[in-house]
C-alpha angles and dihedrals in degrees: 000000000000126000112228132179125229123221089274094054095252120145119242129172119236115209109206120201120190120220124200120176124186092224097041096258130114100126092126096053091044089057090051090052094053094044087059094048106262131119113244120212105201115199107216128225138023121313089030090138091074094060100053092106095049094047092046090058096046093048097038088235122182094213143019131204119199123191125192136130093278097030094228115079098084094038093051091047090052091050094046093047102036108011099244119170104247142193116190141176095048124154105184142056089238092057086052092051091050092050090052091050090053094053103259114155098189123048123194118203135173113238098313105139100166136144089227092061093049093050094044096051093042090051090049091047093047092049090047092050089047096251127124125237 
C-alpha cells in the first residue's frame, strides 16, 4: 500500500487492487473498487490475467483479481511466480469476500466483471486491513 497525502497534508492509505481480464475488460469491477475507496490498476489488453502477479509486484498492490474462463490461470501463475495465497474458480462476489477474509491475495474468477464484485472485495479488504470504506 502506498501512503499519499491529501491537499491538507494528512496521510491516507491507498489500497491498490490489480485487475487482469483475459479479454481485456474489467472496467465494471474497477468502478466498484473506486466506489468502495480503493485504487484499481487495470491491466490493458487481452491476456491481462496472466500479468496480475507481475503488476501487483510493480505497483505494490494489496490484492489482485484475475478473470478468465476457468478463473484460475492468472491466479495460479501469480502463486507460482510470487508465492501469493490464491483462491480461484470463483463465480460470485460473496466467494471473493470469503477469500479475502481468509487472507488470499489473488482472486481468480470466471468472467464476472461486475461493479458489485469490485465493491464487495474492496470493502472486505479494507475491513481486513483495519480501514473504513
